[in-house]
N, C-alpha and C positions, 0 to 999 in steps of 0.2 A: 543546124536548129536556129530557127528565125525567132528573133525575140520581138514579139507585141508588147507596145506600148498601151497600157491600160490605165486608166483612170478610177476614181472611186466615186459612185454616187454619193451627192452629200447627204440624202434622206435615206436611203435603203443601205447603202452601204455595198451593194452590188457592184462588180464590174463593168465598167462601162468600154467596149472593146470599137477600136476604130470603124468608123460610119455606124456609129449608134449613138443615139444619146443628143442633147442638144449641145449645141458648140457656141462658141465666142462668148459665154456669159461666165458672170461670176460664182456663181453654182452649178455647177454640172448635176443633170439628172438622167438615170437611164430612160425613163418612159414620162410620158405627161401624168400619169397618174401618179409618181413621186413628188413632181413638179406641182401637183394642185394640192396633196395632204400636205407639201411643206409651207407653200403658202398661204394653207388654212391654219397653218400653225397647228399641226397634229404632231404629237412628239413619236417618235420612231422607236421609241422605248414601249410604246403601248401595243403597237400593233405587231401581232405574232410573226409575219414573214421578214421581217428586218432583220438585220445583222447585228444591229444593237441591241434587240429584244433577245437574240439568241445566246449574245454573249453575257448578257445581265442575269437571264435565268440559265446560264450553264446547259445549253442544249447542244452543244457541239461535242457531240460522243468519240468523233475520232481522235481530237487533241487530248481528252480524257483517257485514251485506251493509250495513247503514245505517253502519257505520263505516267501511267500505271507500269507500264513496262518499263520504263528507265528506272522508275524505285525500286522494282523486284530484280534488275540486273546490278545492283550496286551490291558489292562483294568487298570483304575486307581479305586481303592477302599478307600473309607473313612467309618471308623467307631467310636463309641464315646470313648471316654478318660475318666478314673476316673473322676468324680466331673464335666464333662461336657456332656449332652447327645449331638447326632447326629444334631438335630434342631438348638440348642443352637450356635455349631461352624457353622452350616452352616448360621446363622443368622451374626455369626462376619464377616464370609468370604465376605458377600453379602453388608457390610457397606463401604460405600465411606472413603478413607484415610482423607479427611477433618473432618469429622465427628470424626473418631477415635483420631486425632488428638487434637479437641478439648476438647474431654473426658478426653485426658490424662491431658491437662493443668489444667482442672477443678480439677481433681484429684490432681495433685501436688500440686497445689495451689500456691498463689502470694508469701506467707510467707516464703516458702521453697526458692523460687528464690531470695527473699532479701537477706536470709541469706546466701545463696552463694554468692552473689554478694559482701556482705558485707567482708566474708572470704576472698574473692580474692583480695578486695583493701586493707584490713589490710597486706597480704603477700606480695602486692607490696610495702607497706609503710616500713615494716621490711627490705625487699631486698635492698631497697634503701638507708637504714641505715646502714646496712653492708657493702656495697660498698663505702661508703663515709667513713667509718672507715677504711678499708682497703686501701684506695689510702693515708691517711693520715699518716698511718704508715710506709708504704713503700715509705720512702723519697728518697733512693736511687734506682731511677727509669733507670737511664742511664748509669749504671755500667756494665763493660764488663763481661762475663760469668764467664772467669777464673781467675778474679782478685784475688789477695792475699790482707790481711789485711794491710800490709804496703803499697802497691799501693792505696787501699782506704784512708788511713789515710792522703797521700799525695795530693791525690785528694781534700780532705775536705779541708786542709791547703791553696792551690792553691783556692780554693772557697773564700774561708774566706777573702785572701789577695785582690782579684778581687771585692770585694765589699766594 
């Protein structure tokens, strides 16, 4: 099969085959008609025979048919997975969410929920104890950021005198 190098016409969008069209120019045209329209600044989107018009007004029926065919062929496939047959998977899909939630709760059990709740309560108690200890240990809460030890001692002495 021989590959034929073609160019596209700058105006009409048509293919320019070898030995056709004007050559050695910046803009290539199929024929003098396209060249004349281009230099007279006519818009190719307003001329019904140009490729630009056909594209803008969706006149290319062949491409539309291909698109429709592609859309029609899309299908969802389902297959069995290791450990579960297709019938089992279909049954699980058709189950209602309420039934699934009830089964999950039954499998989870009340004991596990109680254990989780207990650990959360213990964590809250520990956190409260740690917070209480940290508040007691930080007695100098209203001290300026860049204060020196001498300033801190004098501030403590003033506080003792006021009491």
